[in-house]
KOLMAR-476432 format. One record per residue (C-alpha): x, y, z. Coordinates in steps of 0.2 Angstrom, whole numbers, padded with zeros to 4 digits, always signed. Last residue first. Example, Ala and Ser with C-alpha at 12.3 -4.5 7.8 and 13.67 -1.06 7.14 Angstrom:
<nodes>
+0068-0005+0036/+0062-0022+0039/
</nodes>
This chain:
<nodes>
-0216+0448+0019/-0216+0445+0038/-0197+0448+0039/-0199+0466+0033/-0182+0470+0026/-0172+0481+0037/-0170+0500+0032/-0172+0507+0049/-0174+0494+0062/-0155+0491+0066/-0146+0508+0068/-0162+0518+0073/-0167+0505+0086/-0151+0506+0096/-0149+0525+0096/-0168+0527+0099/-0168+0516+0115/-0154+0526+0122/-0162+0542+0119/-0179+0536+0125/-0172+0529+0142/-0165+0513+0146/-0164+0506+0164/-0155+0494+0160/-0142+0494+0146/-0146+0492+0128/-0133+0484+0117/-0133+0480+0098/-0132+0467+0085/-0131+0451+0094/-0121+0437+0086/-0113+0428+0101/-0096+0437+0099/-0105+0454+0099/-0114+0451+0115/-0098+0443+0123/-0089+0460+0119/-0102+0470+0127/-0101+0459+0143/-0082+0461+0143/-0084+0480+0142/-0095+0482+0158/-0113+0487+0157/-0123+0473+0165/-0141+0478+0168/-0146+0469+0152/-0155+0470+0136/-0145+0464+0122/-0152+0469+0105/-0156+0456+0092/-0159+0462+0074/-0167+0447+0064/-0156+0441+0049/-0165+0430+0036/-0157+0432+0019/-0168+0438+0005/-0168+0428-0011/-0180+0432-0026/-0189+0421-0039/-0188+0405-0030/-0189+0388-0038/-0175+0392-0050/-0163+0379-0044/-0151+0393-0038/-0165+0401-0028/-0170+0385-0020/-0152+0382-0014/-0150+0399-0008/-0167+0398+0002/-0160+0382+0010/-0144+0390+0014/-0153+0405+0022/-0164+0394+0033/-0149+0384+0039/-0140+0401+0043/-0156+0408+0051/-0157+0393+0063/-0139+0394+0068/-0141+0413+0071/-0156+0409+0083/-0145+0396+0091/-0132+0408+0095/-0144+0421+0101/-0152+0409+0113/-0134+0404+0120/-0130+0423+0123/-0147+0427+0130/-0145+0414+0144/-0153+0396+0144/-0160+0387+0159/-0161+0403+0169/-0159+0421+0162/-0145+0433+0161/-0143+0442+0144/-0161+0449+0141/-0165+0449+0123/-0174+0463+0114/-0179+0455+0097/-0183+0464+0081/-0194+0463+0065/-0205+0448+0071/-0216+0439+0058/-0208+0422+0058/-0202+0410+0044/-0190+0405+0051/-0191+0398+0069/-0191+0414+0080/-0206+0408+0091/-0198+0392+0097/-0181+0401+0100/-0190+0414+0111/-0198+0401+0121/-0181+0392+0124/-0173+0409+0129/-0186+0411+0143/-0199+0423+0149/-0209+0428+0133/-0216+0445+0128/-0225+0450+0112/-0225+0469+0108/-0233+0478+0093/-0224+0494+0092/-0233+0511+0092/-0221+0522+0101/-0228+0520+0118/-0230+0501+0115/-0211+0500+0116/-0210+0508+0133/-0225+0499+0140/-0218+0482+0134/-0201+0486+0141/-0208+0491+0158/-0220+0476+0159/-0206+0464+0154/-0194+0471+0167/-0208+0468+0180/-0210+0450+0174/-0191+0446+0176/-0186+0432+0165/-0184+0443+0150/-0187+0441+0131/-0196+0455+0122/-0201+0451+0104/-0205+0466+0093/-0218+0467+0079/-0217+0484+0070/-0233+0494+0067/-0225+0510+0073/-0207+0507+0078/-0197+0519+0067/-0210+0533+0065/-0214+0532+0083/-0195+0533+0087/-0194+0551+0079/-0200+0558+0095/-0183+0553+0104/-0174+0566+0093/-0157+0560+0087/-0163+0556+0069/-0168+0574+0066/-0184+0574+0058/-0182+0577+0039/-0186+0595+0035/-0201+0605+0032/-0197+0622+0025/-0197+0636+0037/-0210+0649+0034/-0206+0665+0043/-0220+0673+0053/-0208+0685+0061/-0212+0682+0079/-0217+0663+0077/-0201+0659+0067/-0191+0671+0078/-0195+0660+0094/-0191+0644+0085/-0175+0650+0078/-0169+0657+0095/-0173+0640+0103/-0163+0631+0090/-0148+0643+0091/-0146+0642+0110/-0148+0656+0123/-0148+0653+0141/-0158+0664+0143/-0176+0670+0142/-0183+0678+0127/-0196+0692+0129/-0207+0695+0114/-0214+0710+0105/-0208+0721+0118/-0217+0735+0128/-0233+0725+0134/-0223+0710+0140/-0211+0720+0150/-0215+0713+0168/-0222+0697+0162/-0206+0690+0155/-0195+0696+0170/-0201+0683+0182/-0194+0669+0171/-0176+0676+0175/-0161+0679+0164/-0168+0691+0152/-0166+0696+0133/-0179+0708+0127/-0184+0707+0109/-0192+0722+0099/-0197+0717+0082/-0192+0730+0069/-0204+0742+0061/-0205+0741+0042/-0224+0735+0042/-0228+0750+0052/-0221+0762+0040/-0237+0772+0037/-0230+0788+0044/-0240+0785+0060/-0231+0769+0063/-0214+0777+0061/-0218+0790+0074/-0225+0777+0086/-0208+0768+0084/-0198+0783+0088/-0209+0787+0103/-0206+0770+0110/-0187+0771+0107/-0185+0789+0114/-0193+0784+0131/-0178+0776+0139/-0179+0785+0156/-0193+0776+0166/-0193+0760+0156/-0174+0758+0158/-0167+0744+0147/-0148+0740+0148/-0149+0727+0162/-0162+0717+0152/-0152+0716+0136/-0160+0723+0121/-0162+0714+0104/-0169+0724+0089/-0175+0714+0075/-0178+0716+0056/-0165+0729+0053/-0167+0738+0037/-0157+0733+0022/-0172+0724+0013/-0183+0739+0016/-0171+0751+0007/-0162+0764+0017/-0168+0779+0027/-0173+0768+0042/-0155+0761+0044/-0148+0777+0050/-0162+0779+0062/-0160+0762+0069/-0141+0765+0072/-0146+0781+0081/-0159+0772+0092/-0146+0759+0096/-0133+0772+0100/-0145+0781+0112/-0150+0764+0120/-0132+0759+0125/-0117+0749+0119/-0121+0745+0101/-0118+0729+0092/-0123+0726+0074/-0128+0708+0070/-0130+0700+0053/-0142+0684+0055/-0136+0668+0047/-0143+0657+0060/-0126+0653+0068/-0123+0672+0067/-0137+0674+0080/-0129+0662+0092/-0112+0670+0090/-0120+0688+0092/-0127+0683+0109/-0109+0677+0114/-0101+0693+0108/-0114+0704+0117/-0110+0695+0133/-0091+0697+0131/-0093+0716+0126/-0105+0721+0141/-0115+0736+0136/-0128+0727+0126/-0140+0734+0113/-0140+0721+0098/-0146+0727+0081/-0152+0714+0069/-0151+0711+0050/-0158+0697+0040/-0146+0689+0027/-0149+0671+0032/-0165+0669+0043/-0173+0656+0032/-0158+0644+0034/-0165+0633+0048/-0152+0624+0059/-0147+0606+0057/-0143+0598+0073/-0128+0585+0074/-0125+0568+0081/-0118+0558+0067/-0123+0540+0070/-0133+0538+0054/-0118+0544+0044/-0123+0551+0028/-0118+0570+0027/-0106+0573+0041/-0098+0556+0038/-0095+0559+0020/-0087+0576+0023/-0074+0569+0035/-0075+0573+0053/-0059+0581+0060/-0052+0571+0074/-0052+0574+0092/-0039+0577+0106/-0047+0584+0122/-0042+0598+0134/-0049+0603+0151/-0051+0620+0159/-0060+0623+0176/-0062+0641+0181/-0067+0645+0199/-0075+0659+0208/-0072+0675+0218/-0076+0671+0236/-0060+0659+0236/-0050+0660+0221/-0049+0645+0209/-0039+0641+0194/-0042+0623+0187/-0033+0609+0177/-0038+0595+0166/-0028+0585+0154/-0029+0579+0136/-0027+0563+0126/-0045+0558+0127/-0041+0545+0141/-0033+0560+0151/-0049+0569+0149/-0059+0554+0154/-0049+0551+0170/-0050+0569+0175/-0069+0570+0173/-0071+0554+0183/-0061+0562+0197/-0071+0578+0196/-0087+0568+0197/-0082+0557+0212/-0085+0570+0226/-0102+0562+0232/-0113+0578+0231/-0122+0589+0243/-0122+0608+0242/-0124+0614+0260/-0119+0598+0270/-0105+0592+0259/-0098+0609+0257/-0099+0611+0276/-0088+0596+0278/-0074+0602+0267/-0068+0603+0249/-0076+0586+0247/-0067+0569+0243/-0075+0554+0236/-0062+0552+0222/-0047+0564+0224/-0048+0577+0210/-0050+0592+0221/-0037+0585+0234/-0024+0599+0232/-0037+0613+0231/-0044+0609+0249/-0032+0620+0259/-0034+0635+0247/-0053+0635+0249/-0062+0632+0232/-0072+0646+0224/-0089+0653+0231/-0096+0656+0214/-0091+0667+0199/-0090+0653+0187/-0080+0648+0172/-0080+0632+0162/-0065+0631+0150/-0064+0619+0135/-0048+0618+0125/-0050+0607+0110/-0034+0598+0102/-0037+0595+0083/-0032+0579+0073/-0032+0578+0055/-0019+0592+0053/-0018+0605+0039/-0032+0616+0045/-0021+0619+0061/-0008+0627+0051/-0020+0639+0043/-0028+0644+0059/-0012+0647+0068/-0006+0659+0055/-0022+0668+0056/-0020+0670+0075/-0002+0677+0072/-0009+0690+0059/-0020+0696+0072/-0039+0694+0072/-0049+0709+0079/-0052+0718+0063/-0056+0702+0054/-0070+0698+0065/-0069+0679+0069/-0068+0681+0088/-0056+0671+0097/-0044+0686+0101/-0059+0695+0109/-0058+0683+0124/-0041+0690+0128/-0045+0708+0132/-0063+0704+0136/-0060+0693+0151/-0058+0674+0150/-0039+0676+0152/-0042+0685+0169/-0045+0668+0177/-0054+0669+0194/-0068+0680+0188/-0074+0697+0193/-0092+0700+0191/-0098+0710+0175/-0109+0696+0169/-0099+0689+0155/-0083+0698+0160/-0076+0715+0157/-0077+0719+0176/-0089+0731+0184/-0084+0747+0194/-0093+0759+0182/-0076+0764+0174/-0071+0747+0171/-0062+0735+0183/-0043+0733+0184/-0037+0715+0186/-0022+0715+0198/-0022+0697+0203/-0022+0693+0222/-0017+0675+0225/-0029+0661+0229/-0024+0650+0214/-0011+0659+0204/-0017+0669+0189/-0006+0668+0174/+0005+0683+0172/+0006+0696+0158/-0006+0687+0147/+0000+0687+0129/+0008+0670+0130/-0008+0663+0138/-0018+0670+0124/-0007+0661+0111/-0009+0645+0121/-0028+0647+0120/-0027+0649+0101/-0016+0633+0100/-0028+0623+0111/-0043+0627+0099/-0058+0635+0107/-0073+0631+0118/-0080+0643+0131/-0093+0639+0144/-0098+0653+0155/-0107+0652+0172/-0112+0669+0178/-0114+0682+0192/-0123+0677+0208/-0127+0661+0218/-0114+0649+0210/-0108+0633+0219/-0121+0621+0211/-0121+0629+0194/-0102+0627+0193/-0103+0609+0199/-0116+0605+0186/-0106+0614+0172/-0090+0603+0177/-0100+0587+0178/-0110+0590+0162/-0095+0594+0152/-0086+0579+0157/-0101+0568+0154/-0105+0576+0137/-0087+0572+0131/-0090+0554+0137/-0106+0554+0127/-0099+0563+0112/-0085+0550+0110/-0074+0556+0096/-0075+0563+0078/-0078+0581+0075/-0091+0591+0065/-0092+0610+0064/-0073+0612+0066/-0067+0624+0080/-0060+0639+0072/-0076+0649+0074/-0074+0648+0093/-0088+0640+0103/-0097+0651+0116/-0109+0645+0129/-0119+0655+0141/-0127+0655+0158/-0131+0671+0167/-0138+0669+0184/-0155+0675+0190/-0155+0660+0203/-0172+0653+0197/-0166+0655+0179/-0150+0646+0183/-0159+0631+0190/-0171+0630+0175/-0157+0631+0162/-0147+0618+0169/-0150+0604+0156/-0151+0617+0142/-0132+0620+0146/-0128+0602+0141/-0139+0603+0125/-0131+0619+0119/-0114+0611+0122/-0119+0596+0111/-0126+0606+0097/-0110+0616+0096/-0099+0601+0096/-0108+0593+0082/-0104+0574+0082/-0095+0561+0072/-0093+0545+0082/-0077+0536+0088/-0081+0527+0104/-0070+0527+0119/-0064+0513+0130/-0063+0510+0149/-0055+0493+0152/-0039+0499+0160/-0044+0492+0177/-0042+0509+0185/-0053+0516+0171/-0066+0502+0173/-0067+0505+0192/-0070+0524+0189/-0083+0521+0176/-0092+0509+0187/-0092+0521+0201/-0098+0535+0190/-0112+0524+0182/-0118+0519+0200/-0119+0538+0204/-0128+0541+0188/-0141+0527+0192/-0144+0534+0209/-0147+0551+0202/-0159+0544+0190/-0168+0536+0204/-0169+0552+0214/-0176+0561+0199/-0189+0547+0197/-0194+0549+0215/-0196+0568+0213/-0206+0566+0197/-0218+0554+0206/-0220+0566+0221/-0223+0581+0210/-0236+0571+0199/-0245+0566+0215/-0245+0584+0221/-0251+0591+0204/-0264+0577+0203/-0261+0563+0192/-0269+0556+0176/-0257+0543+0169/-0241+0545+0160/-0231+0549+0176/-0236+0532+0182/-0228+0524+0167/-0212+0533+0170/-0213+0529+0188/-0215+0511+0183/-0200+0511+0172/-0190+0520+0185/-0194+0507+0198/-0193+0492+0187/-0176+0497+0179/-0170+0501+0197/-0174+0483+0202/-0163+0477+0188/-0150+0490+0189/-0145+0486+0206/-0143+0467+0204/-0135+0469+0186/-0123+0482+0192/-0118+0472+0207/-0116+0456+0197/-0106+0465+0183/-0095+0473+0196/-0092+0457+0205/-0088+0448+0189/-0076+0462+0185/-0068+0460+0202/-0068+0441+0201/-0059+0443+0184/-0047+0455+0192/-0045+0444+0207/-0041+0429+0195/-0028+0440+0186/-0021+0445+0203/-0020+0426+0209/-0011+0421+0192/+0001+0436+0195/+0004+0430+0213/+0008+0413+0207/+0019+0420+0193/+0028+0431+0206/+0030+0415+0217/+0039+0406+0203/+0049+0422+0199/+0054+0423+0217/+0060+0405+0217/+0070+0408+0201/+0077+0423+0210/+0083+0412+0224/+0090+0399+0213/+0099+0412+0203/+0107+0420+0219/+0124+0412+0216/+0123+0417+0198/+0120+0435+0202/+0135+0434+0215/+0146+0426+0202/+0141+0438+0189/+0145+0453+0200/+0161+0445+0206/+0166+0442+0188/+0162+0460+0184/+0173+0466+0198/+0187+0454+0193/+0186+0460+0175/+0186+0478+0181/+0201+0475+0192/+0211+0467+0177/+0206+0482+0167/+0212+0494+0180/+0229+0484+0181/+0230+0484+0162/+0227+0503+0162/+0240+0506+0177/+0255+0498+0169/+0254+0504+0151/+0247+0520+0157/+0263+0523+0167/+0272+0525+0151/+0287+0513+0146/+0303+0523+0144/+0311+0523+0126/+0327+0513+0126/+0342+0524+0127/+0353+0534+0115/+0339+0532+0102/+0343+0529+0084/+0347+0539+0069/+0356+0534+0053/+0361+0547+0040/+0365+0542+0022/+0377+0545+0008/+0378+0540-0010/+0391+0544-0022/+0390+0545-0041/+0377+0559-0042/+0388+0571-0032/+0376+0585-0025/+0377+0581-0007/+0361+0571-0006/+0358+0563+0010/+0346+0548+0013/+0338+0546+0030/+0339+0530+0039/+0329+0527+0055/+0333+0514+0069/+0323+0508+0084/+0329+0493+0094/+0347+0495+0090/+0358+0480+0092/+0358+0476+0074/+0364+0493+0070/+0382+0489+0076/+0389+0503+0087/+0403+0512+0077/+0401+0529+0085/+0397+0544+0074/+0402+0553+0058/+0409+0548+0041/+0408+0529+0042/+0411+0519+0026/+0398+0507+0021/+0406+0490+0014/+0392+0480+0005/+0383+0496+0000/+0398+0503-0009/+0393+0521-0012/+0386+0520+0006/+0396+0534+0014/+0389+0534+0031/+0383+0547+0044/+0378+0542+0061/+0367+0551+0073/+0363+0546+0091/+0346+0551+0099/+0340+0559+0115/+0355+0570+0119/+0352+0581+0104/+0334+0584+0109/+0334+0602+0104/+0345+0607+0089/+0359+0619+0087/+0373+0608+0094/+0367+0594+0081/+0372+0606+0067/+0389+0611+0073/+0393+0593+0077/+0388+0587+0060/+0399+0600+0051/+0413+0597+0062/+0413+0578+0059/+0411+0581+0040/+0427+0592+0039/+0426+0596+0020/+0443+0598+0010/+0441+0610-0005/+0446+0608-0023/+0446+0620-0038/+0452+0612-0055/+0459+0620-0071/+0455+0627-0088/+0442+0614-0094/+0435+0620-0111/+0440+0605-0121/+0433+0593-0107/+0417+0603-0106/+0415+0603-0125/+0418+0584-0126/+0404+0582-0112/+0392+0592-0122/+0389+0611-0118/+0371+0617-0115/+0376+0633-0106/+0390+0637-0118/+0408+0638-0112/+0416+0655-0117/+0422+0659-0100/+0435+0645-0098/+0430+0631-0087/+0435+0628-0069/+0430+0610-0063/+0425+0608-0045/+0432+0595-0033/+0426+0592-0015/+0438+0582-0004/+0430+0572+0010/+0432+0572+0029/+0435+0562+0044/+0443+0572+0058/+0462+0571+0061/+0462+0590+0065/+0479+0593+0057/+0478+0583+0042/+0461+0577+0038/+0457+0558+0040/+0449+0551+0025/+0431+0549+0018/+0430+0544-0001/+0431+0558-0013/+0417+0570-0018/+0413+0578-0035/+0405+0594-0038/+0395+0595-0055/+0401+0600-0073/+0399+0582-0077/+0414+0579-0088/+0426+0591-0079/+0421+0583-0062/+0422+0565-0067/+0440+0568-0074/+0445+0577-0058/+0437+0564-0047/+0446+0550-0056/+0463+0558-0055/+0461+0562-0036/+0457+0543-0033/+0473+0538-0043/+0484+0552-0036/+0497+0559-0049/+0483+0570-0057/+0484+0582-0042/+0502+0586-0047/+0509+0595-0032/+0517+0612-0033/+0508+0618-0018/+0498+0605-0008/+0507+0609+0008/+0499+0626+0007/+0483+0619+0014/+0479+0631+0028/+0488+0645+0018/+0475+0644+0005/+0482+0637-0012/+0485+0644-0029/+0497+0635-0042/+0492+0617-0039/+0498+0606-0053/+0486+0596-0064/+0495+0587-0077/+0490+0577-0093/+0496+0563-0104/+0510+0558-0093/+0529+0560-0091/+0535+0558-0073/+0531+0571-0060/+0547+0573-0049/+0544+0564-0032/+0535+0571-0016/+0524+0555-0015/+0509+0565-0021/+0519+0569-0037/+0530+0584-0039/+0530+0598-0052/+0547+0608-0053/+0549+0626-0048/+0553+0643-0056/+0535+0647-0061/+0539+0651-0079/+0552+0638-0081/+0541+0625-0074/+0526+0630-0085/+0538+0631-0101/+0544+0613-0097/+0527+0606-0094/+0518+0614-0109/+0521+0600-0121/+0515+0588-0108/+0498+0596-0106/+0493+0607-0091/+0476+0610-0082/+0479+0622-0067/+0476+0616-0049/+0467+0628-0037/+0467+0626-0018/+0454+0627-0005/+0455+0626+0014/+0449+0617+0030/+0431+0619+0023/+0416+0618+0034/+0417+0637+0039/+0416+0642+0021/+0409+0660+0021/+0420+0663+0036/+0435+0659+0025/+0433+0675+0015/+0448+0684+0022/+0459+0668+0021/+0453+0665+0003/+0457+0682-0002/+0474+0683+0006/+0479+0666-0001/+0473+0670-0019/+0482+0687-0019/+0498+0679-0013/+0497+0665-0025/+0494+0676-0040/+0478+0683-0048/+0475+0697-0060/+0482+0687-0075/+0491+0696-0089/+0480+0695-0098/+0464+0695-0089/+0450+0683-0095/+0459+0668-0088/+0464+0673-0070/+0451+0686-0065/+0435+0678-0073/+0439+0659-0072/+0446+0662-0054/+0431+0671-0048/+0419+0658-0056/+0428+0644-0046/+0426+0655-0030/+0407+0656-0034/+0407+0637-0035/+0416+0635-0018/+0403+0647-0011/+0389+0637-0018/+0396+0621-0011/+0396+0629+0006/+0378+0633+0005/+0374+0615-0001/+0383+0608+0014/+0372+0619+0025/+0356+0614+0017/+0360+0595+0016/+0364+0595+0035/+0348+0604+0038/+0338+0591+0029/+0346+0577+0037/+0344+0584+0054/+0325+0587+0051/+0323+0569+0044/+0331+0562+0059/+0320+0572+0071/+0304+0567+0063/+0308+0549+0061/+0313+0548+0079/+0297+0556+0084/+0287+0544+0074/+0297+0529+0081/+0293+0535+0098/+0275+0536+0094/+0275+0519+0087/+0284+0512+0102/+0271+0520+0114/+0257+0512+0104/+0265+0495+0104/+0267+0496+0123/+0249+0502+0125/+0243+0487+0114/+0255+0475+0124/+0248+0481+0141/+0230+0480+0134/+0233+0462+0128/+0241+0457+0144/+0225+0464+0154/+0214+0454+0142/+0224+0438+0144/+0224+0440+0163/+0205+0443+0164/+0202+0428+0152/+0212+0417+0163/+0203+0423+0178/+0186+0420+0169/+0191+0403+0165/+0196+0399+0183/+0179+0407+0189/+0169+0397+0176/+0177+0381+0182/+0173+0385+0200/+0155+0390+0195/+0153+0374+0185/+0159+0364+0201/+0146+0373+0212/+0132+0370+0199/+0136+0352+0200/+0137+0352+0219/+0120+0361+0220/+0112+0349+0207/+0118+0334+0217/+0112+0342+0233/+0095+0345+0225/+0094+0327+0219/+0099+0321+0236/+0086+0332+0244/+0073+0325+0232/+0078+0308+0236/+0077+0312+0255/+0060+0320+0252/+0054+0305+0242/+0060+0293+0256/+0052+0303+0269/+0035+0302+0259/+0037+0283+0257/+0041+0282+0276/+0026+0292+0280/+0015+0281+0268/+0022+0265+0275/+0019+0271+0293/+0001+0276+0288/
</nodes>
């Protein structure tokens, strides 16, 4: 013991050291990750800062470019305006000095004119005109003007090839008078270029006299008037008469421009003459070296001289300020990185705890799955243990009812059987609820006739309603397809629960089942002014006689079931709106349809305080409901679960002392044509066609009830004319009496509350008159529609027959066949009728395998009842010995839970034996020893009290062909046998 404990302690210590080592390693990794994260945060913040800084500089550069380009453009425009004025002055000299002889200009006139028009040339210090003069004209020119030409150095002009003395000058540049402009080297070059190009020519920048500003001289060549527009260089030189020059003050020009623009203080402007790119000459601005400026933009200037180049350089006076976003955003980014790092670190630090929690959750999940399996097994066991004795009880009661009993004994046995069936229904509901909560409740996909199904459901409650004298009716809109694909048994279960509740809680009035498409019901709701609220007063006005336009005349909880909205569902063209027609056409294009089923009653209603818990399992409205009406309170809960499983929902409107209307929806598929014709699982009822084209008159003062009656008659092909009272009925009959026999009404249906024997004497007298006139064979059959069995004997002498409600097409056809003596062609027995079992099972050899002798007796009696030859064994081993091929059995009913060998194992061994036998037959057939080859496959049906989905799946997996739950009834037995026995090859043969 000591060594063991020490060993355990050593292992714990070792595990602790390993855990500490892992913890230390993780801690080291966390520190390293934290440092790396911090470096990444700093790097990211720096990247954001430099990105924002770069964007700021880009925006500043864009602003600098915009301002510089704007200033350059305006400077060029103002310079161009001044050049145009100088050009105009050159034209004036050419016109008034050379074209006029003698000249109209002299120095005084020129000085006065230029002085008065100087406002047009604010950028010029002054203008002067120099005449072109050749050497042979020099003496004459000096003698004529009375002065001697001088050079720029104030010396007498020497002999040269050409002169350009200034003869006219503005007073501001009067110092240029008498000077030869050709004596200066730069002036001579400008003069020669100006007359050759015909364009203004600029000099290099120089300091102007007086202002000491930097400026340039603009030179224009003045041509004689006869110079053509496309003159050549030689022609221009030949036609040159003189030269007009002006001194531009560049500094003043730029200063005036910048003073007019906003943001002048933000940027510094420099103007350069860059004709010699290596040595640019400054014309305006400070001489700060460009290499010290962070942002610089250069805009080219075009002053009109193609030989000289000028440019404007702009830069910020101060460095653009850094925005706050370049500081706050990186800081915010850094904070966010730190927060994310903190979150990751916290999550990492809790990783061990989360891992431990996950491990515990896995353990809990395993336990929950085990509990779910245990629950399923418990349900299977409870179901099996309860159903097994109940199978014996109900089976023996069924056998007892088949014997000769007194009325009292038969009543006792029938009551016991009903109680047993009620217990089975309760067990099924509880199991369905458990399967729904476990997510294992599955729906079948079977084509079925919705109209036949609703007729079958209301037939279950016919006797109870007749005893209470209550109207019970069903109406299915013509828009609803004849065959739909879904789960008819679950659909029937919902409908049976809701109709059963309505019948239970209704003592007067009616129970009305209405089926339509959800689209049409939605359209009705839109047309309704306000939907009824539970328990609230709704202003529904009664008719003139105090009744309401409902099925029975009693007020209903939901006014949308009244005649005003109910008539929208009818197929009459005069009642259908264009909106409804559009809904029908769009619905036909879809494979799925949504059905809306409402069950309306005029019963006691649901108290307001209990309406919130209506769908709670095992809850009743109150204690008095449980005592007066009984029930477990699980039916509505199951109905809600099934409706949701079908893709719909369930709701209700209830008003105490008025009634309730439960509405549920379900999504089903339209059944294809081939399934409606050939599917052996298609649940539909074929109606006779012998009554098609017959005419009938219906006397009924309630429009909803008359529409329901006409719906059932129209299903048989009978054309119905509805009138409101007996007088109108007799008038309608009288009009038809004069027509041909084939157009006369064959039947006259009268509602019980319309017929008054003491006052309605016209109808009998009218019939007697027709009989005396030899038209007895043309008299219509009088049919009275009543809601109570007691009314049948009361009016039997007056009417040909009395038809008791609720109406269904098949019972109407049966009644009219006897009344009108109509021959209905023999048709194939409907495959859903239990009586058809005899034709299926008669003479068939059936093997029943069950370890319970009572169940054997029950199954044997049920199968022998339909003509089958039954052989019983009590174990799977005995069944295997009897089913060794070849054998004479046509089917086998196999119990699932049996000692030694259960039904699953027995079925697997049976399939193995059949497989070997088929292989031997196949070999014999291929060698020519056998003429024909038919495979062995015995239909095996599971027969068990376990009804959960897992058991069904296990049955299919083991090779069984079907499933029959205990206790089974005729309908269930038929559904299983009809799929497997019909069309199978006789094994004995």
